[in-house]
DRENDODO-346111 format. One record per residue (C-alpha): y, x, z. Coordinates in steps of 0.05 Angstrom, whole numbers, plus 5000, padded with zeros to 4 digits. Example, Ala and Ser with C-alpha at 12.3 -4.5 7.8 and 13.67 -1.06 7.14 Angstrom:
491052465156
497952735143
***
This chain:
550750815404
545650375431
544850155362
543350825332
538050925387
534250275371
533950555302
532351255317
526350955366
524850445314
523550955252
519651425299
515250785318
514450645246
513051475232
507151325279
505250655258
505750685182
509950125188
512049775126
514849045104
508448835070
505448215098
498048235119
493247595104
488547255150
481647175132
482346335136
488146355092
483246785036
478246225053
483445655031
485146014971
478046014955
476845304963
482645184927
480345584867
474045194872
476944474871
481944724811
481844204753
485444474709
486045184667
493245184696
491145004768
485745554767
490446094734
495245954800
489545854846
486446474821
493646904831
494046614902
487346824918
488947544881
495247544931
491547384997
486247934978
490948504965
493648315031
488448275077
485848755128
479648785109
477449395048
472448965016
477248345004
483148864980
478149164931
475148484909
482948314901
484148974854
477948784818
479748044798
486948324779
484648804737
479948394695
485547924690
491248364665
489648364597
489847564601
496647544623
501347044581
507547274593
512047964617
512647544682
505447544693
503848204673
509448444728
506348014785
499248314771
501348994763
505548974835
499948614869
494849204845
500349664869
499449344940
492449424932
492450054923
497450194976
492849805021
487250315006
491050875010
491051064942
498351244940
498951574874
495751044831
500150604873
506650854852
504650934776
503050154783
510149964816
513650424766
510550004710
513049424746
520349724752
519649844676
519049014663
523948914711
528649464737
532349084795
526148834824
527648844905
520548754921
518049304879
523449764905
521149634972
514449794963
516550404919
520550664980
514350435029
509750924975
514551514980
515451425057
507651455059
506852045014
512152435055
509052265117
502352495102
505553155071
508453275135
502253105173
498653615129
504054145133
503354105217
496754065214
496554775165
501455095206
497654965277
490855205240
495755785223
497955865290
491255845317
488656415268
494056925278
493256775356
485656905355
487257545315
492757795363
488357585423
482158055394
486658655367
489458635441
482558725469
481159265430
486559685456
***
């Protein structure tokens, strides 16, 4: 019984806080990735460093960093050497758009990831987080609309009652 209550309160808390399992990245990690990219000696090391920096940027709490990561990934998407690299970049793009609140774009990208590898748990988890966020936003929108209609009807009813 206690476990069920704990899960219930956790789900209610996640509903209001937007809880997901996608990690955040701090500014110092981004700075370290930028230094690593600047110090890269070979093309392979540069590509690896660029992917780590892109990962760090789209996982940042700063919108400017997320947008920068999205731009970097979009610019490098055509240069992906393998389906695995394409999948990784599509996933990171989906994370970036998710962080920016662009849920429909994020969902499209994560579905493209799942076309490359349908059983990829990270992408499946992100897709669930996106769908949960879309459902939550829909519920909040319905609640706001219902409240507005209720206030309007109440105001009309009060005006009619005063005229009588």
